[in-house]
C-alpha positions as CSV (number, residue, x, y, z in Angstrom):
1,M,-2.8,-11.9,-7.9
2,K,-3.9,-14.2,-5.1
3,F,-4.1,-13.6,-1.3
4,N,-3.7,-16.0,1.6
5,Q,-6.2,-13.9,3.6
6,I,-8.6,-11.2,2.7
7,I,-9.4,-8.9,5.7
8,K,-12.5,-6.7,5.2
9,K,-12.6,-3.4,7.3
10,K,-15.8,-1.4,6.9
11,S,-14.0,1.8,7.9
12,L,-12.1,1.7,4.6
13,E,-14.9,3.1,2.5
14,Y,-14.1,6.5,1.1
15,C,-11.2,8.3,-0.3
16,P,-11.3,11.3,-2.6
17,Y,-9.6,11.0,-6.0
18,P,-7.2,12.5,-6.5
19,V,-6.4,12.5,-2.8
20,S,-5.2,16.1,-3.0
21,N,-8.7,17.3,-3.8
22,G,-9.9,16.3,-0.4
23,I,-7.2,16.6,2.2
24,K,-9.6,16.5,5.2
25,E,-11.0,13.2,3.9
26,A,-7.5,12.0,3.1
27,I,-6.4,12.5,6.7
28,Q,-9.4,10.4,7.8
29,T,-8.5,7.8,5.2
30,A,-5.0,7.6,6.5
31,K,-6.3,7.2,10.1
32,N,-8.6,4.4,8.9
33,M,-5.8,2.6,7.2
34,V,-3.6,2.9,10.3
35,E,-6.3,1.5,12.5
36,A,-6.7,-1.4,10.1
37,L,-3.0,-2.1,10.0
38,I,-2.8,-2.1,13.8
39,D,-5.9,-4.3,14.1
40,V,-4.2,-6.8,11.8
41,Y,-0.5,-6.6,12.9
42,G,-0.6,-5.0,16.4
43,S,0.5,-1.7,17.7
44,Q,4.2,-2.8,18.2
45,Q,4.8,-3.7,14.5
46,R,7.2,-1.8,12.3
47,F,6.2,-1.0,8.7
48,R,7.7,-0.2,5.4
49,L,5.2,1.6,3.2
50,V,5.4,1.2,-0.6
51,C,3.4,3.5,-2.8
52,A,3.2,5.1,-6.2
53,G,1.9,8.5,-7.5
54,S,1.0,11.6,-5.6
55,S,-2.1,10.0,-4.0
56,G,-0.1,7.1,-2.7
57,A,2.7,9.4,-1.5
58,I,0.2,11.6,0.4
59,L,-1.5,8.7,2.0
60,S,1.7,7.1,3.0
61,A,3.2,10.3,4.5
62,L,-0.1,10.9,6.5
63,A,-0.2,7.2,7.7
64,A,3.6,7.5,8.7
65,S,2.9,10.6,10.7
66,I,0.1,8.8,12.6
67,L,2.2,5.7,13.1
68,A,5.1,7.9,14.4
69,G,8.1,5.7,15.0
70,S,6.5,2.5,13.6
71,V,7.3,3.4,10.0
72,V,10.9,2.7,9.1
73,E,10.7,4.0,5.5
74,I,8.5,4.9,2.6
75,I,9.4,3.8,-0.8
76,H,7.9,5.7,-3.7
77,I,7.9,3.7,-6.9
78,K,8.2,5.9,-10.0
79,K,6.6,5.3,-13.4
80,D,9.0,4.4,-16.2
81,G,10.8,7.6,-17.3
82,E,9.8,9.5,-14.2
83,K,12.7,11.3,-12.6
84,S,13.3,12.7,-9.2
85,H,16.2,13.9,-7.0
86,C,16.6,10.5,-5.5
87,E,16.7,7.5,-7.9
88,G,16.2,3.9,-6.8
89,D,13.7,1.7,-5.1
90,Q,16.1,0.0,-2.7
91,A,14.8,-0.9,0.7
92,E,17.0,-0.9,3.8
93,D,17.5,-4.1,5.8
94,Y,15.2,-3.7,8.8
95,I,14.4,-6.7,10.9
96,D,10.8,-7.7,11.7
97,T,9.3,-5.2,9.3
98,V,6.0,-5.7,7.5
99,T,6.1,-4.3,3.9
100,V,2.7,-2.9,2.9
101,I,1.6,-1.5,-0.5
102,I,-0.7,1.5,0.2
103,D,-3.0,2.4,-2.6
104,D,-6.0,4.7,-2.7
105,L,-8.2,2.4,-4.8
106,I,-7.9,-0.6,-7.1
107,S,-9.7,-0.2,-10.4
108,S,-7.6,-1.8,-13.0
109,G,-5.0,-3.3,-10.7
110,D,-2.2,-1.9,-12.9
111,T,-0.7,0.4,-10.2
112,V,-0.5,-2.4,-7.6
113,C,1.0,-4.8,-10.0
114,R,3.6,-2.2,-11.2
115,I,4.5,-1.4,-7.5
116,Y,4.9,-5.1,-6.7
117,K,7.0,-5.9,-9.7
118,K,9.3,-2.9,-9.4
119,F,9.8,-3.3,-5.7
120,T,10.6,-7.0,-5.8
121,E,12.9,-6.6,-8.7
122,A,14.9,-3.9,-6.9
123,N,14.7,-5.9,-3.6
124,P,14.7,-9.7,-4.2
125,E,15.5,-10.3,-0.5
126,H,12.3,-8.5,0.7
127,K,8.7,-9.5,0.1
128,I,5.4,-7.6,0.0
129,D,3.4,-8.8,3.0
130,A,0.2,-6.9,2.5
131,I,-1.8,-4.5,0.3
132,I,-4.1,-2.0,1.9
133,V,-6.6,-0.1,-0.1
134,N,-9.3,2.3,0.8
135,M,-12.0,1.0,-1.5
136,R,-13.5,-2.2,-2.7
137,V,-11.3,-4.4,-4.8
138,E,-12.2,-5.8,-8.2
139,M,-10.7,-9.2,-7.7
140,H,-11.1,-10.4,-11.3
141,R,-9.0,-7.5,-12.5
142,L,-6.2,-8.2,-10.1
143,A,-6.3,-11.9,-11.0
144,E,-6.1,-11.1,-14.7
145,R,-3.3,-8.6,-14.4
146,C,-1.0,-10.3,-11.9
147,S,-1.9,-14.0,-11.9
148,D,1.6,-15.1,-10.8
149,I,1.7,-13.0,-7.6
150,I,0.8,-14.3,-4.2
151,I,0.6,-11.9,-1.2
152,D,-0.2,-12.8,2.4
153,K,-3.0,-10.2,3.2
154,L,-5.3,-7.9,1.4
155,I,-6.9,-5.3,3.6
156,C,-9.9,-3.6,2.0
157,N,-13.5,-2.5,2.4
158,Q,-14.9,-5.3,0.3
159,T,-14.2,-7.5,-2.7
160,I,-16.3,-7.9,-5.9
């Protein structure tokens, strides 16, 4: 995975894992993520949030509640074989919407790569504009796992 721009935000420095074990900290994490998104894209931007797992869903819902009317949808990517009442990863056609993968941390890079691949397969007309994570990013792992993917922005605490 390659990025056109890496934006480092010091406020993105702590997130409990799993997120459900520290809801107070998760709320602060979501606030920090929203502040970073607004710093990068402006307060008038509309967002589509894409996530996976319970931690991603919790952070996305918290971020959406803070962003109020600026989030047009949250797309929760399921693992292979995982079922829910609502099947499909289809995105609606919203104009001028930034699509952002929200993840609590990147260790192996597997989750981000899976989210990217499933979202773009289901929505070839849409692109992922950014990834925001609340920890440092191990760039060598992302490069190994997803070498063919280019995303405009990575917003994180730091890269190693």
